[in-house]
Wavefront OBJ file of the C-alpha trace (Angstrom):
o trace
v 0.000 0.000 0.000
v 1.311 3.461 -0.832
v 2.804 5.436 1.982
v 0.756 8.397 0.756
v -2.485 6.665 1.556
v -2.987 8.673 4.741
v -2.768 11.972 2.906
v -5.974 13.942 2.498
v -7.624 13.765 -0.907
v -6.759 16.637 -3.213
v -9.155 19.077 -4.723
v -10.383 18.016 -8.112
v -9.177 21.202 -9.753
v -5.582 20.508 -8.825
v -2.963 18.342 -10.439
v -1.529 15.845 -7.964
v 2.031 14.646 -7.970
v 2.397 11.371 -6.077
v 5.776 9.960 -5.234
v 6.722 6.449 -6.207
v 6.809 4.224 -3.114
v 8.872 1.256 -2.159
v 5.996 -1.011 -3.020
v 6.250 -0.052 -6.685
v 9.938 0.681 -6.803
v 10.822 -2.440 -8.750
v 8.449 -1.686 -11.556
v 9.504 0.333 -14.576
v 8.879 4.049 -14.482
v 6.046 5.262 -16.566
v 6.716 8.322 -18.690
v 4.850 11.290 -17.352
v 3.423 14.305 -19.089
v 5.347 17.316 -17.923
v 3.436 19.814 -19.995
v 1.790 21.313 -16.944
v -0.200 24.437 -17.529
v 1.787 27.258 -16.046
v -1.125 28.533 -14.013
v -2.041 25.182 -12.489
v -1.532 24.865 -8.746
v 0.021 21.577 -7.736
v -0.674 19.991 -4.376
v 2.144 17.762 -3.122
v 1.262 14.736 -1.049
v 4.610 14.521 0.668
v 6.059 18.013 0.806
v 4.841 21.237 2.309
v 7.032 23.680 0.446
v 4.633 24.823 -2.261
v 1.169 24.181 -0.928
v -1.501 26.850 -0.995
v -1.178 27.223 2.789
v 2.483 28.130 2.519
v 1.837 30.454 -0.394
v -0.662 32.327 1.758
v 1.866 32.439 4.590
v 4.589 33.754 2.324
v 4.577 37.542 2.447
v 6.546 40.066 0.440
v 9.785 40.106 2.425
v 11.494 37.722 4.848
v 11.098 38.527 8.536
v 13.961 39.831 10.659
v 14.143 36.422 12.325
v 14.756 34.725 8.976
v 17.358 37.304 7.947
v 19.137 37.030 11.309
v 19.217 33.247 11.423
v 20.399 33.076 7.802
v 23.466 35.202 8.485
v 24.169 33.625 11.871
v 23.856 30.087 10.486
v 26.077 31.107 7.567
v 28.920 31.629 10.044
v 29.380 27.880 9.539
v 29.896 28.603 5.853
v 32.393 31.328 6.744
v 34.341 28.834 8.864
v 34.224 26.303 6.025
v 35.795 28.899 3.721
v 38.226 30.279 6.298
v 39.599 26.775 6.875
v 40.146 26.207 3.146
v 41.801 29.601 2.860
v 44.109 29.820 5.867
v 45.764 26.450 5.328
v 47.160 27.639 1.983
v 49.122 30.489 3.578
v 49.873 28.502 6.756
v 51.624 25.734 4.818
v 53.960 28.342 3.344
v 54.434 30.254 6.627
v 55.100 27.275 8.937
v 58.590 26.874 7.505
v 60.740 24.980 10.031
v 58.579 25.732 13.091
v 58.157 21.969 13.584
v 61.905 21.340 13.435
v 62.342 20.903 9.685
v 60.722 22.191 6.516
v 57.448 20.457 5.720
v 57.632 17.817 3.003
v 54.934 17.681 0.338
v 53.660 14.502 1.965
v 53.303 16.232 5.345
v 51.521 19.175 3.718
v 49.043 16.734 2.177
v 48.478 14.978 5.519
v 47.849 18.289 7.302
v 45.414 19.425 4.626
v 43.605 16.116 4.175
v 43.033 15.655 7.926
v 40.226 18.222 7.898
v 38.587 16.615 4.870
v 38.684 13.207 6.571
v 37.104 14.574 9.747
v 34.470 16.404 7.713
v 33.659 13.254 5.741
v 33.035 11.264 8.932
v 30.669 13.825 10.450
v 28.920 14.535 7.135
v 27.845 10.889 7.123
v 26.762 10.823 10.777
v 25.342 14.316 11.295
v 22.262 13.867 9.088
v 20.626 11.080 11.126
v 21.895 12.557 14.423
v 20.285 15.926 13.778
v 16.929 14.175 13.301
v 17.291 12.824 16.845
v 18.472 15.877 18.814
v 17.688 18.766 16.450
v 19.420 21.081 13.984
v 20.239 23.785 16.531
v 22.151 21.727 19.153
v 24.127 19.842 16.501
v 25.180 23.112 14.868
v 26.158 24.504 18.288
v 28.194 21.368 18.984
v 30.146 22.023 15.781
v 31.247 25.366 17.291
v 32.859 23.533 20.212
v 34.731 21.290 17.786
v 35.920 24.330 15.826
v 37.357 25.939 18.957
v 38.981 22.744 20.273
v 40.570 22.072 16.883
v 41.894 25.635 16.710
v 43.418 25.437 20.204
v 45.210 22.183 19.369
v 46.651 23.699 16.185
v 47.776 26.910 17.884
v 49.598 24.928 20.566
v 51.059 22.314 18.216
v 54.814 21.764 18.213
v 54.879 18.740 15.911
v 53.379 17.815 12.567
v 51.187 15.102 14.086
v 49.725 17.468 16.688
v 48.878 19.862 13.864
v 47.237 17.000 11.973
v 45.214 16.087 15.095
v 43.977 19.670 15.440
v 43.000 19.804 11.774
v 41.180 16.480 12.162
v 39.102 17.751 15.108
v 38.334 20.977 13.260
v 37.214 18.820 10.336
v 34.454 17.386 12.527
v 33.092 20.899 12.947
v 33.466 21.758 9.261
v 31.594 18.616 8.199
v 28.685 19.270 10.555
v 28.455 22.928 9.592
v 28.604 22.289 5.845
v 25.643 19.909 6.135
v 23.453 21.431 8.843
v 23.738 25.163 8.074
v 22.138 24.960 4.584
v 19.550 22.509 5.925
v 18.669 24.789 8.854
v 18.355 27.801 6.552
v 16.247 25.939 3.990
v 13.823 24.694 6.655
v 13.368 28.151 8.189
v 13.291 30.364 5.083
v 10.094 31.087 3.102
v 10.073 29.166 -0.221
v 10.473 32.158 -2.534
v 13.642 33.260 -0.715
v 15.097 29.830 0.009
v 17.437 29.597 -2.990
v 19.049 32.977 -2.444
v 19.374 32.454 1.302
v 21.229 29.191 0.753
v 23.518 31.106 -1.623
v 24.205 33.507 1.282
v 25.882 30.536 2.946
v 27.945 30.032 -0.228
v 28.850 33.727 -0.171
v 30.106 33.298 3.373
v 32.233 30.340 2.255
v 33.965 32.443 -0.391
v 34.092 35.400 2.007
v 35.845 33.221 4.577
v 38.412 32.207 1.977
v 39.001 35.836 1.033
v 39.431 36.949 4.658
v 41.836 34.069 5.355
v 43.992 34.942 2.350
v 43.987 38.637 3.303
v 45.081 37.907 6.875
v 47.651 35.427 5.598
v 49.110 38.033 3.241
v 49.274 40.588 6.061
v 51.050 38.191 8.423
v 53.311 36.705 5.765
v 56.518 38.068 7.323
v 55.424 37.792 10.979
v 57.131 35.095 13.047
v 54.561 32.415 13.964
v 51.987 34.448 12.055
v 50.278 31.235 11.009
v 49.368 30.601 14.674
v 47.626 33.992 14.749
v 45.686 33.060 11.597
v 44.539 29.815 13.214
v 43.771 31.517 16.534
v 41.505 34.069 14.867
v 39.374 31.180 13.603
v 38.043 30.731 17.165
v 36.137 34.033 17.096
v 33.337 33.218 14.567
v 32.261 29.905 16.180
v 32.117 31.569 19.609
v 29.839 34.258 18.148
v 27.620 31.634 16.538
v 27.491 29.508 19.687
v 26.341 32.430 21.862
v 23.842 33.773 19.314
v 22.185 30.388 18.803
v 21.012 30.404 22.418
v 18.536 33.039 21.228
v 17.459 31.291 18.006
v 14.858 28.521 17.715
v 15.102 25.078 16.219
v 13.099 24.424 13.068
v 9.318 23.868 13.259
v 9.690 20.593 11.365
v 11.960 19.107 14.029
v 9.818 20.394 16.914
v 6.697 18.856 15.420
v 8.527 15.554 14.985
v 9.010 15.679 18.784
v 5.340 16.650 19.365
v 6.269 20.172 20.518
v 3.396 21.668 18.567
v 2.922 24.915 20.501
v 6.580 25.896 20.164
v 6.514 25.062 16.464
v 3.404 27.192 15.991
v 5.045 30.150 17.743
v 8.128 29.902 15.522
v 6.042 29.746 12.340
v 4.286 32.910 13.522
v 7.677 34.619 13.961
v 8.808 33.505 10.506
v 5.501 34.714 8.981
v 4.437 37.603 11.271
v 1.570 38.748 9.024
v -0.106 35.332 8.788
v -3.469 34.792 10.474
v -3.857 32.280 13.353
v -6.009 30.108 11.072
v -3.239 29.815 8.474
v -0.677 29.077 11.180
v -2.876 26.278 12.495
v -3.299 24.874 8.985
v 0.456 24.941 8.499
v 1.052 23.086 11.766
v -1.458 20.391 10.794
v 0.226 20.126 7.411
v 3.622 19.528 9.020
v 2.091 17.000 11.402
v 0.623 15.025 8.517
v 3.959 15.107 6.709
v 5.768 13.811 9.786
v 3.238 11.010 10.137
v 3.530 10.127 6.432
v 7.148 8.968 6.840
v 7.017 5.206 7.571
v 8.317 3.992 10.927
v 7.400 4.318 14.601
v 10.880 5.380 15.752
v 13.675 7.565 14.419
v 15.788 4.486 13.660
v 12.924 2.808 11.793
v 12.312 5.976 9.775
v 16.029 6.187 8.993
v 16.117 2.592 7.741
v 13.016 3.152 5.630
v 14.530 6.381 4.324
v 17.702 4.564 3.236
v 15.571 2.012 1.412
v 13.401 4.682 -0.160
v 16.253 6.810 -1.471
v 17.769 3.799 -3.251
v 14.755 1.881 -4.561
v 12.338 4.677 -5.485
v 13.474 5.654 -9.008
v 12.806 9.399 -8.755
v 14.643 9.572 -5.413
v 17.586 7.611 -6.784
v 17.830 9.931 -9.789
v 17.887 12.881 -7.390
v 20.670 11.129 -5.458
v 22.689 10.563 -8.650
v 22.349 14.238 -9.595
v 23.114 15.633 -6.127
v 26.130 13.379 -5.545
v 27.231 13.790 -9.162
v 27.345 17.579 -8.927
v 29.174 17.496 -5.594
v 31.691 15.081 -7.108
v 32.138 17.360 -10.123
v 32.738 20.308 -7.803
v 35.691 18.497 -6.237
v 37.206 16.423 -9.045
v 37.522 19.355 -11.428
v 40.299 20.523 -9.114
v 39.077 23.723 -7.485
v 40.001 22.847 -3.903
v 43.515 21.976 -5.015
v 43.932 25.705 -5.672
v 42.251 26.724 -2.424
v 44.404 24.371 -0.363
v 47.707 24.692 -2.217
v 47.605 27.919 -4.249
v 50.319 29.400 -2.024
v 52.514 26.357 -2.619
v 51.880 26.438 -6.387
v 52.599 30.158 -6.767
v 55.714 29.802 -4.600
v 56.912 26.985 -6.875
v 56.358 29.185 -9.933
v 58.574 31.833 -8.339
v 56.299 34.578 -7.009
v 57.864 36.373 -4.044
v 54.601 36.896 -2.117
v 52.628 33.831 -3.134
v 49.950 34.460 -0.489
v 49.201 37.911 -1.939
v 48.786 36.373 -5.396
v 46.434 33.792 -3.878
v 44.410 36.698 -2.484
v 43.612 37.785 -6.049
v 42.256 34.313 -6.783
v 40.119 34.329 -3.620
v 38.811 37.803 -4.452
v 37.716 36.593 -7.883
v 35.907 33.689 -6.252
v 34.016 36.030 -3.913
v 33.029 38.555 -6.601
v 31.760 35.913 -9.021
v 29.770 34.221 -6.248
v 27.998 37.543 -5.693
v 27.175 37.565 -9.417
v 25.788 34.037 -9.104
v 23.557 35.207 -6.243
v 21.788 37.666 -8.545
v 21.458 35.480 -11.647
v 20.994 31.901 -10.433
v 17.180 32.027 -10.582
v 17.077 34.238 -13.674
v 19.527 32.329 -15.881
v 18.805 28.837 -14.561
v 20.932 26.161 -12.918
v 21.452 24.066 -16.064
v 22.476 27.010 -18.255
v 24.924 28.227 -15.614
v 26.551 24.791 -15.482
v 26.713 24.541 -19.283
v 28.492 27.913 -19.325
v 30.705 27.263 -16.314
v 32.220 23.885 -17.191
v 33.488 24.596 -20.754
v 35.099 27.842 -19.568
v 36.769 25.987 -16.697
v 38.078 23.392 -19.137
v 39.541 26.079 -21.412
v 41.401 27.803 -18.579
v 42.689 24.467 -17.244
v 44.130 23.720 -20.692
v 45.722 27.191 -20.706
v 47.350 26.460 -17.333
v 48.577 23.079 -18.567
v 50.251 24.778 -21.548
v 51.795 27.500 -19.372
v 53.213 24.981 -16.897
v 54.685 23.028 -19.820
v 56.742 26.034 -20.903
v 57.705 26.994 -17.342
v 59.034 23.443 -16.984
v 58.994 22.919 -13.206
v 60.987 19.966 -11.881
v 60.525 18.722 -8.312
v 63.575 17.483 -6.435
v 62.760 16.565 -2.851
v 61.027 19.568 -1.284
v 62.395 21.974 -3.885
v 60.683 23.108 -7.075
v 63.204 24.046 -9.769
v 61.933 26.335 -12.531
v 63.781 25.941 -15.828
v 61.542 28.027 -18.067
v 60.686 31.698 -18.500
v 58.407 32.819 -15.657
v 58.369 36.437 -16.850
v 56.151 35.422 -19.769
v 54.318 32.359 -18.517
v 53.930 33.354 -14.854
v 51.317 36.032 -15.666
v 49.614 33.549 -18.008
v 49.200 31.171 -15.071
v 47.660 33.943 -12.963
v 45.221 34.797 -15.776
v 44.406 31.113 -16.205
v 43.817 30.652 -12.474
v 41.603 33.748 -12.246
v 39.585 32.683 -15.289
v 39.211 29.149 -13.952
v 38.086 30.317 -10.504
v 35.654 32.846 -11.981
v 34.117 30.188 -14.237
v 33.856 27.799 -11.300
v 32.217 30.331 -8.984
v 29.490 31.318 -11.424
v 28.233 27.750 -11.828
v 29.525 24.534 -10.299
v 30.649 26.394 -7.177
v 27.049 27.217 -6.201
v 24.567 24.943 -7.978
v 25.459 21.715 -6.085
v 24.530 23.350 -2.752
v 20.947 23.695 -4.011
v 20.830 19.911 -3.457
v 17.885 19.951 -1.041
v 15.460 21.003 -3.785
v 15.926 17.653 -5.536
v 14.633 15.488 -2.690
v 11.158 15.042 -1.191
v 10.747 15.727 2.518
v 10.887 12.045 3.442
v 14.525 11.669 2.328
v 15.768 15.268 2.142
v 18.087 15.174 5.162
v 19.451 11.783 4.168
v 19.967 12.869 0.564
v 21.799 16.005 1.676
v 23.992 13.855 3.929
v 24.926 11.561 1.014
v 25.714 14.528 -1.233
v 27.774 16.370 1.387
v 29.716 13.183 2.140
v 30.473 12.906 -1.587
v 31.823 16.451 -1.519
v 34.153 15.723 1.380
v 35.245 12.392 -0.103
v 36.366 14.263 -3.206
v 38.024 16.930 -1.089
v 39.916 14.235 0.829
v 41.168 12.607 -2.365
v 42.243 15.911 -3.921
v 43.918 17.157 -0.728
v 45.875 13.935 -0.254
v 47.037 13.509 -3.871
v 47.450 16.937 -5.514
v 51.077 17.641 -4.586
v 51.984 14.028 -5.332
v 50.433 14.403 -8.788
v 52.419 17.592 -9.379
v 55.623 15.651 -8.691
v 54.777 12.377 -10.444
v 52.796 13.436 -13.519
v 54.000 17.084 -13.628
v 51.821 20.205 -13.295
v 50.976 19.963 -17.003
v 49.722 16.410 -16.567
v 47.787 17.339 -13.415
v 45.923 20.241 -14.993
v 45.330 18.211 -18.159
v 43.731 15.516 -15.990
v 41.449 18.098 -14.365
v 40.540 19.403 -17.841
v 39.631 15.878 -18.980
v 37.475 15.330 -15.882
v 35.784 18.682 -16.531
v 34.938 17.528 -20.067
v 33.391 14.320 -18.691
v 31.469 16.443 -16.183
v 30.126 18.626 -18.998
v 28.818 15.519 -20.790
v 27.156 14.389 -17.536
v 25.327 17.715 -17.201
v 24.290 17.734 -20.878
v 22.826 14.230 -20.664
v 21.361 14.076 -17.171
v 20.885 17.401 -15.398
v 17.409 18.923 -15.942
v 16.535 22.588 -15.471
v 15.140 23.033 -11.953
v 14.937 26.821 -11.743
v 11.515 28.354 -11.120
v 10.028 24.909 -10.431
v 8.066 24.126 -7.306
v 9.515 21.274 -5.297
v 6.828 18.782 -6.206
v 7.397 19.634 -9.877
v 11.044 18.653 -9.428
v 9.846 15.229 -8.318
v 7.634 15.024 -11.391
v 10.589 15.918 -13.616
v 12.571 13.014 -12.154
v 9.725 10.534 -12.600
v 10.207 8.295 -15.630
v 13.627 9.677 -16.523
v 15.600 12.911 -16.319
v 13.212 14.644 -18.773
v 15.591 17.453 -19.695
v 13.653 18.986 -22.597
v 10.391 18.933 -20.679
v 12.029 20.455 -17.597
v 13.448 23.337 -19.647
v 10.006 23.965 -21.127
v 8.344 23.868 -17.715
v 10.932 26.202 -16.191
v 10.372 28.711 -19.003
v 6.619 28.626 -18.382
v 7.070 29.209 -14.667
v 9.478 32.068 -15.340
v 7.006 33.643 -17.788
v 4.165 33.444 -15.256
v 6.419 34.956 -12.585
v 7.201 37.895 -14.863
v 3.502 38.401 -15.632
v 2.648 38.438 -11.926
v 5.425 40.932 -11.215
v 4.191 43.115 -14.097
v 0.621 43.006 -12.760
v 1.757 43.977 -9.260
v 3.739 46.936 -10.619
v 0.745 48.158 -12.635
v -1.533 47.758 -9.622
v 0.868 49.861 -7.554
v 0.959 52.572 -10.241
v -2.847 52.630 -10.412
v -3.067 53.051 -6.642
v -0.632 55.965 -6.772
l 1 2 3 4 5 6 7 8 9 10 11 12 13 14 15 16 17 18 19 20 21 22 23 24 25 26 27 28 29 30 31 32 33 34 35 36 37 38 39 40 41 42 43 44 45 46 47 48 49 50 51 52 53 54 55 56 57 58 59 60 61 62 63 64 65 66 67 68 69 70 71 72 73 74 75 76 77 78 79 80 81 82 83 84 85 86 87 88 89 90 91 92 93 94 95 96 97 98 99 100 101 102 103 104 105 106 107 108 109 110 111 112 113 114 115 116 117 118 119 120 121 122 123 124 125 126 127 128 129 130 131 132 133 134 135 136 137 138 139 140 141 142 143 144 145 146 147 148 149 150 151 152 153 154 155 156 157 158 159 160 161 162 163 164 165 166 167 168 169 170 171 172 173 174 175 176 177 178 179 180 181 182 183 184 185 186 187 188 189 190 191 192 193 194 195 196 197 198 199 200 201 202 203 204 205 206 207 208 209 210 211 212 213 214 215 216 217 218 219 220 221 222 223 224 225 226 227 228 229 230 231 232 233 234 235 236 237 238 239 240 241 242 243 244 245 246 247 248 249 250 251 252 253 254 255 256 257 258 259 260 261 262 263 264 265 266 267 268 269 270 271 272 273 274 275 276 277 278 279 280 281 282 283 284 285 286 287 288 289 290 291 292 293 294 295 296 297 298 299 300 301 302 303 304 305 306 307 308 309 310 311 312 313 314 315 316 317 318 319 320 321 322 323 324 325 326 327 328 329 330 331 332 333 334 335 336 337 338 339 340 341 342 343 344 345 346 347 348 349 350 351 352 353 354 355 356 357 358 359 360 361 362 363 364 365 366 367 368 369 370 371 372 373 374 375 376 377 378 379 380 381 382 383 384 385 386 387 388 389 390 391 392 393 394 395 396 397 398 399 400 401 402 403 404 405 406 407 408 409 410 411 412 413 414 415 416 417 418 419 420 421 422 423 424 425 426 427 428 429 430 431 432 433 434 435 436 437 438 439 440 441 442 443 444 445 446 447 448 449 450 451 452 453 454 455 456 457 458 459 460 461 462 463 464 465 466 467 468 469 470 471 472 473 474 475 476 477 478 479 480 481 482 483 484 485 486 487 488 489 490 491 492 493 494 495 496 497 498 499 500 501 502 503 504 505 506 507 508 509 510 511 512 513 514 515 516 517 518 519 520 521 522 523 524 525 526 527 528 529 530 531 532 533 534 535 536 537 538 539 540 541 542 543 544 545 546 547 548 549 550 551 552 553 554 555 556 557 558 559
């Protein structure tokens, strides 16, 4: 029997999107008609995000609570970025503070330790947050951030530094998963996409700040310890501020704390009537009850089954994990982690300052993505981003060929002309980072929109774990690849993987912009339905423009 059987019957005038259940998961998908009239209201049976109740709740602007919690939760994103940024300058600045100069292998161990810790907690944090709540888990990550920072600041050996990075990785993994989830569950639907991008902006902002501080402390003895020590300030701010912020209504209702959930919904939607608030609470209660299982563990087991055997859910999983894998295996984090090392090898005197230019490009282009992601569309941004990345990677491969770097032990010997090809590398790096930031740097973090409520947290956990798995592999192999297959071979490999990624997007990634969440599930029913999804997204965008035009005319008439 379908797990949607308990849902209330829909109105006859509405189109209903039902999700495939485990009972029918083994049967072949039937092709579905995606030519939905652009004015039709769709009533989801398993997701609250676009129901008429929520549309009535959604007012013109987000409340101060939503704005505050978005920026405070995005401190986790800032810490994510700050960690990726400061390690680049720290690896250059450490020098012989641990007795001898760091080998490339030790640099990889130090860098990869955070990715390993983040991978572990990214896998565990999803189910754990369903047990104790989003808020306490996010606050716990702040403690891990501070402990990891203290260990690093006090470290006198390489292995102590690795231990500190590993503990900090626990915090990074939790924050990278829970912060976007917390924001998406608290934000009104029409602002959700942009508010999740705020978290991405904080990631790139953290990288920029870390590079700037690293450049300023480049000549200061033990300056890298100051850089690490400063990383304790943001998590302390977030920890204190979260005492005054609520947990999400969805979690509270799952624990039968209905009155508290109702009060929070009222704060998120201050202009909504008590009747609409009550309807929303009942809606969330029915959604919680629609997930099979009497206990959290039973629901988790059923969720794992559902995400793998329900075809539309599995397609969403392939897309979410695929994009996160693309984000890592096209090589971006190799620049974030080791740009200082690379620019030092090329021969730049202040390699950290040059890295600052790269981080600044990343931040500026992420701001551009914030303004155009819903207007241009996710698919089009990826189809623009990936070919440009590939072109700049090829340019870097050519430049490194003529610079002709040879690695002997811990030394990089340059035998070519850096006066000509050094600036080419900088241009190539800036172009690559800009292309990355406008597309694949942001789109994968919209992963929650692909999954229905019943498996959203689990799906996000899978996708985030994929991201950190890729980060771990890149962090632990990049410098080794530079030595063994040369910089030209390394960047050529990244270019080839980017080409494969482009083919993946062309063949499998549908256009999800302007679609309601239940429409996304319909798109993924019976296939990836790329052409139909593009058509549907265009219709939704057209209707949105018409509504905006009508509102503007109504305002003019009133004036």
